[in-house]
C-alpha positions in Angstrom: 163.0 111.5 77.8 159.5 110.1 77.4 156.3 111.8 78.2 155.6 109.6 81.2 159.1 110.3 82.5 158.6 114.1 82.1 155.3 114.0 84.0 157.0 111.9 86.8 159.9 114.4 87.1 157.4 117.3 87.2 155.4 115.5 89.8 158.5 114.8 91.9 159.4 118.5 91.8 155.9 119.6 92.9 155.9 117.0 95.7 159.2 118.4 96.9 157.7 121.9 96.9 154.9 120.6 99.1 157.4 119.1 101.5 159.0 122.5 101.8 155.8 124.2 102.8 155.5 125.2 106.5 152.7 123.5 108.5 151.0 126.9 108.8 150.5 127.0 105.0 148.2 124.0 105.1 145.2 124.7 102.9 146.6 128.2 102.1 147.1 129.7 98.7 150.5 128.1 98.1 149.2 124.7 99.0 146.1 125.1 96.8 148.2 126.3 93.9 150.6 123.3 94.2 147.6 120.9 94.4 146.1 122.4 91.2 149.5 122.0 89.4 149.8 118.4 90.7 146.3 117.7 89.6 147.2 118.9 86.0 150.4 116.9 86.1 148.6 113.8 87.3 146.0 114.2 84.4 148.9 114.2 81.9 150.6 111.3 83.6 147.3 109.3 83.7 146.9 109.8 79.9 150.6 109.0 79.2 150.3 105.9 81.4 147.6 104.5 79.2 150.2 104.1 76.5 152.6 102.2 78.8 152.6 98.6 79.8 152.3 97.9 83.5 156.0 96.9 83.6 157.3 100.0 81.7 155.2 102.3 84.0 156.5 100.6 87.1 160.1 100.9 85.8 159.5 104.6 85.1 158.0 105.2 88.5 160.9 103.4 90.3 163.4 105.4 88.2 161.7 108.7 89.2 161.8 107.7 92.9 158.1 107.6 93.3 157.6 103.9 93.8 155.9 104.3 97.1 153.0 106.4 96.1 152.6 105.5 92.5 153.3 101.8 92.1 150.1 101.0 90.3 149.1 102.5 86.9 145.7 103.5 88.3 147.1 105.6 91.1 147.6 108.9 89.1 143.8 108.9 88.4 142.9 108.0 92.0 145.3 110.7 93.3 143.8 113.2 91.0 140.3 112.4 92.2 141.3 112.6 95.8 143.0 116.0 95.2 139.8 117.2 93.6 137.9 116.2 96.7 140.5 118.0 98.9 140.3 121.2 96.8 136.5 121.1 96.8 136.5 120.7 100.6 138.9 123.6 101.1 136.9 125.8 98.8 133.6 125.1 100.6 135.2 125.3 104.0 136.8 128.7 103.2 133.5 130.1 101.8 131.6 128.9 104.9 134.2 130.6 107.2 133.8 133.8 105.2 130.0 133.7 105.7 130.4 133.0 109.4 132.9 135.9 109.8 130.8 138.4 107.8 127.5 139.9 108.5 124.6 137.6 107.9 121.9 138.6 105.4 118.7 136.9 104.6 120.3 134.2 102.4 123.4 133.6 104.5 121.8 130.6 106.4 120.9 128.9 103.1 124.3 129.6 101.5 126.1 128.4 104.7 124.0 125.2 104.7 124.7 124.5 101.1 128.4 125.0 101.5 128.5 122.8 104.6 126.7 120.0 102.6 129.2 120.5 99.8 132.1 120.2 102.2 130.7 117.1 103.9 130.1 115.5 100.5 133.6 116.2 99.3 135.1 114.8 102.5 132.8 111.7 102.4 133.8 111.0 98.8 137.5 111.4 99.7 137.1 109.0 102.7 135.3 106.4 100.6 138.1 106.3 98.0 140.8 106.6 100.6 139.5 103.6 102.5 139.4 101.6 99.3 143.0 102.4 98.6 144.2 100.6 101.7 146.2 101.9 104.6 149.7 101.8 103.0 148.7 103.6 99.8 146.7 106.2 101.8 149.7 106.9 104.0 151.9 107.4 101.0 149.3 109.8 99.6 148.8 112.0 102.7 152.5 112.1 103.4 153.4 113.0 99.8 150.8 115.8 99.6 151.3 117.3 103.0 147.9 116.2 104.3 149.1 115.1 107.8 146.3 117.1 109.3 143.3 116.1 111.5 140.9 116.8 108.5 142.3 113.7 106.8 143.0 111.3 109.7 140.5 108.6 110.8 140.7 105.7 113.2 141.2 102.4 111.5 
């Protein structure tokens, strides 16, 4: 089995694990762990895809059953970037919530403001790339990664 095929099989198994997560686990440790593993797998897939022709990559993706989300050779890199934005948003959001739930000290306002800016920036970058993907590819992405949450939904 080729390197590309191995990465696709690993990705398919990780996406299945995400499907099995309960909605209450959105943004939790298990979701974050799976996202980081998917990000590593996508990095390997992106590198392996560079050695593939467009046709051979599409055949491998179809054979792996991932034709919807990954039809284009560029998608692994795009997905990896979007996942990075989601992880950055979750990290900043979690840290900001921790500050809000703990006692404020003299620097808490500044830290909170910086985290909120970081969170907004990550979400804005995500939104820019997501809109450039097109509605169909974006739907494949959010469904495959369990992001059917209000944080990642926008009016057309």
